[in-house]
N, CA, C and O atoms as a Tinker XYZ file with bonds, in Angstrom:
   440  protein
     1  N      0.834000   -1.177000    0.000000    73     2
     2  CA     0.000000    0.000000    0.000000    64     1     3
     3  C      0.876000    1.237000    0.000000    63     2     4     5
     4  O      1.901000    1.276000    0.682000    81     3
     5  N      0.490000    2.227000   -0.744000    73     3     6
     6  CA     1.219000    3.481000   -0.822000    64     5     7
     7  C      1.099000    4.242000    0.491000    63     6     8     9
     8  O     -0.005000    4.453000    0.994000    81     7
     9  N      2.235000    4.652000    1.045000    73     7    10
    10  CA     2.236000    5.315000    2.342000    64     9    11
    11  C      1.473000    6.636000    2.321000    63    10    12    13
    12  O      0.973000    7.068000    3.359000    81    11
    13  N      1.372000    7.281000    1.171000    73    11    14
    14  CA     0.654000    8.547000    1.106000    64    13    15
    15  C     -0.837000    8.360000    1.315000    63    14    16    17
    16  O     -1.534000    9.338000    1.587000    81    15
    17  N     -1.349000    7.152000    1.200000    73    15    18
    18  CA    -2.770000    6.917000    1.397000    64    17    19
    19  C     -3.097000    6.622000    2.854000    63    18    20    21
    20  O     -4.272000    6.485000    3.195000    81    19
    21  N     -2.103000    6.520000    3.720000    73    19    22
    22  CA    -2.359000    6.299000    5.135000    64    21    23
    23  C     -2.984000    7.536000    5.749000    63    22    24    25
    24  O     -2.637000    8.656000    5.373000    81    23
    25  N     -3.911000    7.351000    6.698000    73    23    26
    26  CA    -4.432000    8.520000    7.401000    64    25    27
    27  C     -3.330000    9.153000    8.251000    63    26    28    29
    28  O     -2.351000    8.494000    8.600000    81    27
    29  N     -3.495000   10.418000    8.577000    73    27    30
    30  CA    -2.499000   11.118000    9.383000    64    29    31
    31  C     -2.414000   10.501000   10.774000    63    30    32    33
    32  O     -3.432000   10.181000   11.387000    81    31
    33  N     -1.204000   10.342000   11.257000    73    31    34
    34  CA    -0.960000    9.857000   12.609000    64    33    35
    35  C     -0.436000   11.029000   13.419000    63    34    36    37
    36  O      0.545000   11.670000   13.042000    81    35
    37  N     -1.098000   11.304000   14.535000    73    35    38
    38  CA    -0.722000   12.405000   15.406000    64    37    39
    39  C     -0.454000   11.849000   16.800000    63    38    40    41
    40  O     -1.258000   11.091000   17.342000    81    39
    41  N      0.682000   12.231000   17.371000    73    39    42
    42  CA     1.033000   11.794000   18.726000    64    41    43
    43  C      1.274000   13.023000   19.588000    63    42    44    45
    44  O      2.168000   13.821000   19.306000    81    43
    45  N      0.480000   13.171000   20.631000    73    43    46
    46  CA     0.721000   14.208000   21.629000    64    45    47
    47  C      1.733000   13.645000   22.615000    63    46    48    49
    48  O      1.543000   12.548000   23.140000    81    47
    49  N      2.801000   14.381000   22.869000    73    47    50
    50  CA     3.876000   13.900000   23.738000    64    49    51
    51  C      4.269000   14.979000   24.745000    63    50    52    53
    52  O      3.777000   16.106000   24.716000    81    51
    53  N      5.170000   14.586000   25.628000    73    51    54
    54  CA     5.758000   15.513000   26.579000    64    53    55
    55  C      7.201000   15.093000   26.796000    63    54    56    57
    56  O      7.545000   13.922000   26.635000    81    55
    57  N      8.022000   16.027000   27.152000    73    55    58
    58  CA     9.442000   15.773000   27.400000    64    57    59
    59  C      9.598000   14.800000   28.570000    63    58    60    61
    60  O      8.904000   14.917000   29.581000    81    59
    61  N     10.511000   13.843000   28.425000    73    59    62
    62  CA    10.806000   12.903000   29.500000    64    61    63
    63  C      9.832000   11.743000   29.613000    63    62    64    65
    64  O      9.808000   11.057000   30.634000    81    63
    65  N      9.041000   11.515000   28.601000    73    63    66
    66  CA     8.005000   10.472000   28.632000    64    65    67
    67  C      8.506000    9.236000   27.874000    63    66    68    69
    68  O      8.635000    9.262000   26.650000    81    67
    69  N      8.784000    8.162000   28.607000    73    67    70
    70  CA     9.309000    6.959000   27.949000    64    69    71
    71  C      8.264000    6.280000   27.065000    63    70    72    73
    72  O      8.611000    5.718000   26.026000    81    71
    73  N      7.001000    6.325000   27.459000    73    71    74
    74  CA     5.950000    5.731000   26.628000    64    73    75
    75  C      5.796000    6.505000   25.315000    63    74    76    77
    76  O      5.455000    5.927000   24.284000    81    75
    77  N      6.049000    7.809000   25.363000    73    75    78
    78  CA     6.010000    8.625000   24.135000    64    77    79
    79  C      7.111000    8.178000   23.177000    63    78    80    81
    80  O      6.887000    8.043000   21.974000    81    79
    81  N      8.291000    7.953000   23.723000    73    79    82
    82  CA     9.424000    7.482000   22.912000    64    81    83
    83  C      9.089000    6.128000   22.309000    63    82    84    85
    84  O      9.354000    5.894000   21.129000    81    83
    85  N      8.509000    5.232000   23.101000    73    83    86
    86  CA     8.155000    3.899000   22.596000    64    85    87
    87  C      7.112000    3.984000   21.484000    63    86    88    89
    88  O      7.190000    3.243000   20.504000    81    87
    89  N      6.144000    4.875000   21.629000    73    87    90
    90  CA     5.118000    5.033000   20.587000    64    89    91
    91  C      5.746000    5.524000   19.288000    63    90    92    93
    92  O      5.431000    5.017000   18.212000    81    91
    93  N      6.624000    6.501000   19.388000    73    91    94
    94  CA     7.291000    7.019000   18.183000    64    93    95
    95  C      8.164000    5.936000   17.549000    63    94    96    97
    96  O      8.195000    5.804000   16.326000    81    95
    97  N      8.869000    5.163000   18.370000    73    95    98
    98  CA     9.701000    4.081000   17.839000    64    97    99
    99  C      8.851000    3.020000   17.153000    63    98   100   101
   100  O      9.274000    2.451000   16.146000    81    99
   101  N      7.658000    2.744000   17.678000    73    99   102
   102  CA     6.750000    1.787000   17.058000    64   101   103
   103  C      6.423000    2.229000   15.628000    63   102   104   105
   104  O      6.531000    1.441000   14.689000    81   103
   105  N      6.025000    3.492000   15.472000    73   103   106
   106  CA     5.671000    3.979000   14.144000    64   105   107
   107  C      6.883000    4.039000   13.222000    63   106   108   109
   108  O      6.750000    3.817000   12.018000    81   107
   109  N      8.048000    4.331000   13.759000    73   107   110
   110  CA     9.262000    4.340000   12.943000    64   109   111
   111  C      9.603000    2.932000   12.468000    63   110   112   113
   112  O      9.990000    2.745000   11.314000    81   111
   113  N      9.461000    1.932000   13.352000    73   111   114
   114  CA     9.701000    0.537000   12.939000    64   113   115
   115  C      8.726000    0.113000   11.850000    63   114   116   117
   116  O      9.091000   -0.624000   10.934000    81   115
   117  N      7.502000    0.575000   11.950000    73   115   118
   118  CA     6.468000    0.235000   10.962000    64   117   119
   119  C      6.567000    1.106000    9.706000    63   118   120   121
   120  O      5.797000    0.938000    8.761000    81   119
   121  N      7.518000    2.028000    9.711000    73   119   122
   122  CA     7.713000    2.974000    8.596000    64   121   123
   123  C      6.440000    3.775000    8.304000    63   122   124   125
   124  O      6.047000    3.965000    7.153000    81   123
   125  N      5.819000    4.231000    9.382000    73   123   126
   126  CA     4.618000    5.044000    9.267000    64   125   127
   127  C      4.940000    6.460000    9.725000    63   126   128   129
   128  O      5.321000    6.663000   10.877000    81   127
   129  N      4.795000    7.431000    8.847000    73   127   130
   130  CA     5.084000    8.810000    9.245000    64   129   131
   131  C      4.057000    9.305000   10.256000    63   130   132   133
   132  O      2.886000    8.930000   10.206000    81   131
   133  N      4.509000   10.142000   11.161000    73   131   134
   134  CA     3.623000   10.697000   12.176000    64   133   135
   135  C      3.999000   12.148000   12.426000    63   134   136   137
   136  O      5.094000   12.601000   12.091000    81   135
   137  N      3.058000   12.858000   13.024000    73   135   138
   138  CA     3.287000   14.228000   13.456000    64   137   139
   139  C      3.289000   14.220000   14.975000    63   138   140   141
   140  O      2.405000   13.639000   15.606000    81   139
   141  N      4.286000   14.866000   15.554000    73   139   142
   142  CA     4.381000   14.941000   17.009000    64   141   143
   143  C      3.976000   16.338000   17.458000    63   142   144   145
   144  O      4.443000   17.337000   16.911000    81   143
   145  N      3.111000   16.397000   18.448000    73   143   146
   146  CA     2.764000   17.665000   19.095000    64   145   147
   147  C      3.192000   17.551000   20.548000    63   146   148   149
   148  O      2.617000   16.794000   21.330000    81   147
   149  N      4.200000   18.309000   20.882000    73   147   150
   150  CA     4.729000   18.267000   22.243000    64   149   151
   151  C      4.004000   19.297000   23.095000    63   150   152   153
   152  O      3.873000   20.461000   22.715000    81   151
   153  N      3.535000   18.845000   24.261000    73   151   154
   154  CA     2.909000   19.756000   25.219000    64   153   155
   155  C      3.962000   20.670000   25.802000    63   154   156   157
   156  O      5.052000   20.238000   26.176000    81   155
   157  N      3.621000   21.912000   25.871000    73   155   158
   158  CA     4.518000   22.906000   26.449000    64   157   159
   159  C      3.855000   23.491000   27.684000    63   158   160   161
   160  O      2.721000   23.143000   28.013000    81   159
   161  N      4.553000   24.364000   28.353000    73   159   162
   162  CA     4.054000   24.926000   29.604000    64   161   163
   163  C      2.932000   25.938000   29.397000    63   162   164   165
   164  O      2.311000   26.371000   30.367000    81   163
   165  N      2.661000   26.318000   28.160000    73   163   166
   166  CA     1.633000   27.332000   27.938000    64   165   167
   167  C      0.224000   26.747000   28.039000    63   166   168   169
   168  O      0.003000   25.571000   27.752000    81   167
   169  N     -0.695000   27.567000   28.442000    73   167   170
   170  CA    -2.080000   27.128000   28.598000    64   169   171
   171  C     -2.755000   26.807000   27.289000    63   170   172   173
   172  O     -3.630000   25.942000   27.241000    81   171
   173  N     -2.368000   27.487000   26.218000    73   171   174
   174  CA    -2.996000   27.279000   24.914000    64   173   175
   175  C     -2.811000   25.829000   24.444000    63   174   176   177
   176  O     -3.764000   25.199000   23.986000    81   175
   177  N     -1.590000   25.307000   24.557000    73   175   178
   178  CA    -1.317000   23.926000   24.153000    64   177   179
   179  C     -2.079000   22.918000   24.987000    63   178   180   181
   180  O     -2.577000   21.923000   24.460000    81   179
   181  N     -2.174000   23.162000   26.271000    73   179   182
   182  CA    -2.904000   22.252000   27.157000    64   181   183
   183  C     -4.403000   22.279000   26.876000    63   182   184   185
   184  O     -5.075000   21.251000   26.971000    81   183
   185  N     -4.925000   23.452000   26.531000    73   183   186
   186  CA    -6.347000   23.532000   26.174000    64   185   187
   187  C     -6.621000   22.764000   24.880000    63   186   188   189
   188  O     -7.628000   22.064000   24.771000    81   187
   189  N     -5.727000   22.897000   23.904000    73   187   190
   190  CA    -5.886000   22.164000   22.642000    64   189   191
   191  C     -5.804000   20.660000   22.884000    63   190   192   193
   192  O     -6.566000   19.888000   22.303000    81   191
   193  N     -4.876000   20.252000   23.744000    73   191   194
   194  CA    -4.723000   18.838000   24.096000    64   193   195
   195  C     -5.991000   18.313000   24.770000    63   194   196   197
   196  O     -6.500000   17.252000   24.409000    81   195
   197  N     -6.495000   19.060000   25.749000    73   195   198
   198  CA    -7.691000   18.635000   26.479000    64   197   199
   199  C     -8.893000   18.529000   25.544000    63   198   200   201
   200  O     -9.690000   17.597000   25.648000    81   199
   201  N     -9.016000   19.483000   24.637000    73   199   202
   202  CA   -10.136000   19.458000   23.688000    64   201   203
   203  C    -10.017000   18.268000   22.736000    63   202   204   205
   204  O    -11.002000   17.574000   22.486000    81   203
   205  N     -8.828000   18.031000   22.211000    73   203   206
   206  CA    -8.617000   16.946000   21.244000    64   205   207
   207  C     -8.819000   15.573000   21.864000    63   206   208   209
   208  O     -9.337000   14.664000   21.216000    81   207
   209  N     -8.408000   15.423000   23.121000    73   207   210
   210  CA    -8.418000   14.101000   23.755000    64   209   211
   211  C     -9.616000   13.859000   24.657000    63   210   212   213
   212  O     -9.752000   12.783000   25.240000    81   211
   213  N    -10.471000   14.843000   24.773000    73   211   214
   214  CA   -11.617000   14.671000   25.658000    64   213   215
   215  C    -11.228000   14.748000   27.127000    63   214   216   217
   216  O    -11.910000   14.183000   27.981000    81   215
   217  N    -10.142000   15.441000   27.423000    73   215   218
   218  CA    -9.724000   15.633000   28.811000    64   217   219
   219  C     -8.708000   14.631000   29.325000    63   218   220   221
   220  O     -8.559000   14.484000   30.538000    81   219
   221  N     -8.006000   13.940000   28.444000    73   219   222
   222  CA    -6.991000   12.967000   28.882000    64   221   223
   223  C     -5.942000   13.669000   29.744000    63   222   224   225
   224  O     -5.638000   14.844000   29.539000    81   223
   225  N     -5.407000   12.944000   30.693000    73   223   226
   226  CA    -4.422000   13.501000   31.620000    64   225   227
   227  C     -3.016000   12.962000   31.379000    63   226   228   229
   228  O     -2.058000   13.440000   31.986000    81   227
   229  N     -2.883000   11.979000   30.506000    73   227   230
   230  CA    -1.581000   11.344000   30.291000    64   229   231
   231  C     -1.160000   11.424000   28.836000    63   230   232   233
   232  O     -1.989000   11.601000   27.943000    81   231
   233  N      0.123000   11.293000   28.611000    73   231   234
   234  CA     0.690000   11.196000   27.268000    64   233   235
   235  C      1.455000    9.888000   27.182000    63   234   236   237
   236  O      1.889000    9.366000   28.209000    81   235
   237  N      1.631000    9.352000   25.999000    73   235   238
   238  CA     1.180000    9.887000   24.725000    64   237   239
   239  C     -0.315000    9.693000   24.547000    63   238   240   241
   240  O     -0.931000    8.828000   25.171000    81   239
   241  N     -0.876000   10.511000   23.688000    73   239   242
   242  CA    -2.236000   10.323000   23.189000    64   241   243
   243  C     -2.108000   10.287000   21.677000    63   242   244   245
   244  O     -1.576000   11.206000   21.056000    81   243
   245  N     -2.610000    9.205000   21.102000    73   243   246
   246  CA    -2.377000    8.908000   19.691000    64   245   247
   247  C     -3.696000    8.969000   18.922000    63   246   248   249
   248  O     -4.719000    8.441000   19.358000    81   247
   249  N     -3.640000    9.626000   17.770000    73   247   250
   250  CA    -4.780000    9.700000   16.862000    64   249   251
   251  C     -4.356000    9.154000   15.510000    63   250   252   253
   252  O     -3.255000    9.430000   15.032000    81   251
   253  N     -5.234000    8.385000   14.907000    73   251   254
   254  CA    -5.029000    7.927000   13.529000    64   253   255
   255  C     -6.232000    8.434000   12.750000    63   254   256   257
   256  O     -7.361000    7.980000   12.943000    81   255
   257  N     -5.963000    9.383000   11.867000    73   255   258
   258  CA    -7.071000   10.078000   11.216000    64   257   259
   259  C     -7.863000   10.789000   12.290000    63   258   260   261
   260  O     -7.294000   11.511000   13.109000    81   259
   261  N     -9.170000   10.592000   12.296000    73   259   262
   262  CA   -10.003000   11.220000   13.321000    64   261   263
   263  C    -10.316000   10.281000   14.480000    63   262   264   265
   264  O    -11.138000   10.602000   15.339000    81   263
   265  N     -9.656000    9.112000   14.505000    73   263   266
   266  CA    -9.900000    8.134000   15.572000    64   265   267
   267  C     -8.884000    8.285000   16.692000    63   266   268   269
   268  O     -7.677000    8.299000   16.447000    81   267
   269  N     -9.371000    8.396000   17.914000    73   267   270
   270  CA    -8.512000    8.484000   19.087000    64   269   271
   271  C     -8.151000    7.069000   19.535000    63   270   272   273
   272  O     -9.009000    6.322000   20.006000    81   271
   273  N     -6.888000    6.710000   19.387000    73   271   274
   274  CA    -6.417000    5.382000   19.778000    64   273   275
   275  C     -6.263000    5.303000   21.285000    63   274   276   277
   276  O     -6.657000    4.311000   21.899000    81   275
   277  N     -5.692000    6.338000   21.886000    73   275   278
   278  CA    -5.395000    6.344000   23.314000    64   277   279
   279  C     -3.900000    6.430000   23.501000    63   278   280   281
   280  O     -3.203000    7.080000   22.721000    81   279
   281  N     -3.401000    5.769000   24.543000    73   279   282
   282  CA    -1.989000    5.792000   24.865000    64   281   283
   283  C     -1.201000    4.669000   24.211000    63   282   284   285
   284  O     -1.690000    3.978000   23.317000    81   283
   285  N      0.038000    4.504000   24.680000    73   283   286
   286  CA     0.930000    3.499000   24.099000    64   285   287
   287  C      0.368000    2.089000   24.277000    63   286   288   289
   288  O      0.375000    1.300000   23.332000    81   287
   289  N     -0.117000    1.765000   25.475000    73   287   290
   290  CA    -0.673000    0.428000   25.697000    64   289   291
   291  C     -1.864000    0.163000   24.782000    63   290   292   293
   292  O     -2.041000   -0.951000   24.289000    81   291
   293  N     -2.676000    1.187000   24.559000    73   291   294
   294  CA    -3.814000    1.054000   23.641000    64   293   295
   295  C     -3.349000    0.817000   22.212000    63   294   296   297
   296  O     -3.966000    0.052000   21.470000    81   295
   297  N     -2.261000    1.475000   21.831000    73   295   298
   298  CA    -1.682000    1.290000   20.499000    64   297   299
   299  C     -1.232000   -0.158000   20.308000    63   298   300   301
   300  O     -1.527000   -0.775000   19.285000    81   299
   301  N     -0.522000   -0.692000   21.288000    73   299   302
   302  CA    -0.028000   -2.068000   21.193000    64   301   303
   303  C     -1.193000   -3.051000   21.150000    63   302   304   305
   304  O     -1.162000   -4.021000   20.393000    81   303
   305  N     -2.215000   -2.803000   21.955000    73   303   306
   306  CA    -3.398000   -3.673000   21.942000    64   305   307
   307  C     -4.082000   -3.630000   20.579000    63   306   308   309
   308  O     -4.492000   -4.668000   20.058000    81   307
   309  N     -4.206000   -2.438000   20.000000    73   307   310
   310  CA    -4.825000   -2.307000   18.673000    64   309   311
   311  C     -4.008000   -3.035000   17.615000    63   310   312   313
   312  O     -4.567000   -3.612000   16.682000    81   311
   313  N     -2.694000   -3.008000   17.756000    73   311   314
   314  CA    -1.832000   -3.727000   16.806000    64   313   315
   315  C     -2.028000   -5.234000   16.944000    63   314   316   317
   316  O     -2.072000   -5.946000   15.941000    81   315
   317  N     -2.147000   -5.725000   18.171000    73   315   318
   318  CA    -2.323000   -7.170000   18.411000    64   317   319
   319  C     -3.663000   -7.683000   17.903000    63   318   320   321
   320  O     -3.743000   -8.793000   17.375000    81   319
   321  N     -4.710000   -6.887000   18.057000    73   319   322
   322  CA    -6.050000   -7.343000   17.669000    64   321   323
   323  C     -6.354000   -7.136000   16.193000    63   322   324   325
   324  O     -7.344000   -7.658000   15.682000    81   323
   325  N     -5.505000   -6.374000   15.507000    73   323   326
   326  CA    -5.761000   -6.081000   14.098000    64   325   327
   327  C     -6.526000   -4.785000   13.896000    63   326   328   329
   328  O     -6.718000   -4.347000   12.762000    81   327
   329  N     -6.970000   -4.161000   14.998000    73   327   330
   330  CA    -7.709000   -2.902000   14.878000    64   329   331
   331  C     -6.849000   -1.799000   14.271000    63   330   332   333
   332  O     -7.365000   -0.932000   13.566000    81   331
   333  N     -5.552000   -1.820000   14.533000    73   331   334
   334  CA    -4.666000   -0.795000   13.980000    64   333   335
   335  C     -4.649000   -0.871000   12.456000    63   334   336   337
   336  O     -4.687000    0.160000   11.783000    81   335
   337  N     -4.592000   -2.077000   11.911000    73   335   338
   338  CA    -4.613000   -2.234000   10.459000    64   337   339
   339  C     -5.917000   -1.699000    9.860000    63   338   340   341
   340  O     -5.917000   -1.139000    8.764000    81   339
   341  N     -7.013000   -1.873000   10.575000    73   339   342
   342  CA    -8.299000   -1.335000   10.109000    64   341   343
   343  C     -8.244000    0.187000   10.115000    63   342   344   345
   344  O     -8.657000    0.826000    9.147000    81   343
   345  N     -7.731000    0.778000   11.210000    73   343   346
   346  CA    -7.632000    2.241000   11.301000    64   345   347
   347  C     -6.738000    2.814000   10.209000    63   346   348   349
   348  O     -6.983000    3.912000    9.708000    81   347
   349  N     -5.704000    2.067000    9.844000    73   347   350
   350  CA    -4.768000    2.527000    8.817000    64   349   351
   351  C     -5.277000    2.251000    7.405000    63   350   352   353
   352  O     -4.649000    2.652000    6.425000    81   351
   353  N     -6.413000    1.567000    7.303000    73   351   354
   354  CA    -6.986000    1.276000    5.994000    64   353   355
   355  C     -6.299000    0.124000    5.280000    63   354   356   357
   356  O     -6.450000   -0.038000    4.069000    81   355
   357  N     -5.552000   -0.671000    6.019000    73   355   358
   358  CA    -4.845000   -1.810000    5.422000    64   357   359
   359  C     -5.741000   -3.019000    5.240000    63   358   360   361
   360  O     -5.471000   -3.874000    4.398000    81   359
   361  N     -6.808000   -3.095000    6.026000    73   359   362
   362  CA    -7.706000   -4.243000    5.986000    64   361   363
   363  C     -9.106000   -3.802000    6.389000    63   362   364   365
   364  O     -9.285000   -2.736000    6.978000    81   363
   365  N    -10.080000   -4.618000    6.073000    73   363   366
   366  CA   -11.471000   -4.335000    6.432000    64   365   367
   367  C    -11.737000   -4.792000    7.856000    63   366   368   369
   368  O    -11.075000   -5.697000    8.365000    81   367
   369  N    -12.710000   -4.157000    8.491000    73   367   370
   370  CA   -13.114000   -4.558000    9.844000    64   369   371
   371  C    -13.716000   -5.957000    9.787000    63   370   372   373
   372  O    -14.416000   -6.314000    8.839000    81   371
   373  N    -13.431000   -6.725000   10.810000    73   371   374
   374  CA   -13.988000   -8.077000   10.905000    64   373   375
   375  C    -15.441000   -8.000000   11.336000    63   374   376   377
   376  O    -15.839000   -7.093000   12.067000    81   375
   377  N    -16.220000   -8.952000   10.880000    73   375   378
   378  CA   -17.619000   -9.011000   11.252000    64   377   379
   379  C    -17.749000   -9.272000   12.743000    63   378   380   381
   380  O    -17.013000  -10.081000   13.308000    81   379
   381  N    -18.683000   -8.587000   13.371000    73   379   382
   382  CA   -18.904000   -8.793000   14.797000    64   381   383
   383  C    -20.048000   -9.763000   15.049000    63   382   384   385
   384  O    -20.382000  -10.046000   16.200000    81   383
   385  N    -20.646000  -10.270000   13.986000    73   383   386
   386  CA   -21.717000  -11.243000   14.149000    64   385   387
   387  C    -21.164000  -12.536000   14.717000    63   386   388   389
   388  O    -20.073000  -12.976000   14.355000    81   387
   389  N    -21.926000  -13.130000   15.604000    73   387   390
   390  CA   -21.550000  -14.421000   16.158000    64   389   391
   391  C    -21.768000  -15.528000   15.140000    63   390   392   393
   392  O    -22.353000  -15.303000   14.081000    81   391
   393  N    -21.302000  -16.710000   15.464000    73   391   394
   394  CA   -21.386000  -17.863000   14.571000    64   393   395
   395  C    -22.831000  -18.164000   14.181000    63   394   396   397
   396  O    -23.134000  -18.333000   12.999000    81   395
   397  N    -23.725000  -18.234000   15.171000    73   395   398
   398  CA   -25.120000  -18.578000   14.873000    64   397   399
   399  C    -25.785000  -17.513000   14.012000    63   398   400   401
   400  O    -26.573000  -17.847000   13.127000    81   399
   401  N    -25.490000  -16.252000   14.248000    73   399   402
   402  CA   -26.076000  -15.181000   13.441000    64   401   403
   403  C    -25.593000  -15.266000   11.994000    63   402   404   405
   404  O    -26.368000  -15.033000   11.067000    81   403
   405  N    -24.311000  -15.600000   11.797000    73   403   406
   406  CA   -23.793000  -15.734000   10.430000    64   405   407
   407  C    -24.445000  -16.902000    9.711000    63   406   408   409
   408  O    -24.796000  -16.790000    8.536000    81   407
   409  N    -24.609000  -18.015000   10.399000    73   407   410
   410  CA   -25.218000  -19.204000    9.787000    64   409   411
   411  C    -26.685000  -18.930000    9.451000    63   410   412   413
   412  O    -27.135000  -19.232000    8.345000    81   411
   413  N    -27.429000  -18.360000   10.400000    73   411   414
   414  CA   -28.854000  -18.135000   10.148000    64   413   415
   415  C    -29.069000  -17.132000    9.016000    63   414   416   417
   416  O    -30.038000  -17.255000    8.268000    81   415
   417  N    -28.181000  -16.139000    8.874000    73   415   418
   418  CA   -28.359000  -15.184000    7.781000    64   417   419
   419  C    -28.122000  -15.831000    6.437000    63   418   420   421
   420  O    -28.690000  -15.391000    5.437000    81   419
   421  N    -27.308000  -16.854000    6.383000    73   419   422
   422  CA   -27.081000  -17.582000    5.118000    64   421   423
   423  C    -28.323000  -18.346000    4.704000    63   422   424   425
   424  O    -28.648000  -18.415000    3.519000    81   423
   425  N    -29.030000  -18.929000    5.689000    73   423   426
   426  CA   -30.224000  -19.679000    5.355000    64   425   427
   427  C    -31.402000  -18.755000    5.010000    63   426   428   429
   428  O    -32.319000  -19.161000    4.295000    81   427
   429  N    -31.380000  -17.535000    5.509000    73   427   430
   430  CA   -32.470000  -16.604000    5.240000    64   429   431
   431  C    -32.382000  -15.985000    3.851000    63   430   432   433
   432  O    -33.360000  -15.418000    3.364000    81   431
   433  N    -31.247000  -16.083000    3.223000    73   431   434
   434  CA   -31.082000  -15.479000    1.888000    64   433   435
   435  C    -31.953000  -16.155000    0.848000    63   434   436   437
   436  O    -32.315000  -15.556000   -0.165000    81   435
   437  N    -32.279000  -17.387000    1.107000    73   435   438
   438  CA   -33.190000  -18.126000    0.246000    64   437   439
   439  C    -32.588000  -18.611000   -0.941000    63   438   440
   440  O    -33.254000  -19.253000   -1.753000    81   439
C-alpha cells in the first residue's frame, strides 16, 4: 500500500516520557510517518490537548485520522487485535456477528 494513502498519525507527547518514545519508535519501525505535538508549559497547548483528547491527563495520546487510539498500551493492543490495520486502511473490519447469526443469515437469503 502506498504510504501517502495512510491517514495522518498524530502523537501528543511531553518531554521525559518513555511511553512517548516507545510510541514514536513503534511507528518508525512500521515505517509510518507521524506528526508529534509536544505539550509545552503554555495554557494554549494544554487547552488544545484537552479538547482533542476529551480531557486525557496522560501522554502519549495517539490519533489515527479522526480516531482516538489512546496511549501506548492502547496502540499495542490495537496492533495485536488487528484494529490498527483497520484504522490505517490496510484491511477491512472483521464481522462482529456471532457464529449462529452468520449461519442463520445464510439460510435466510433463500
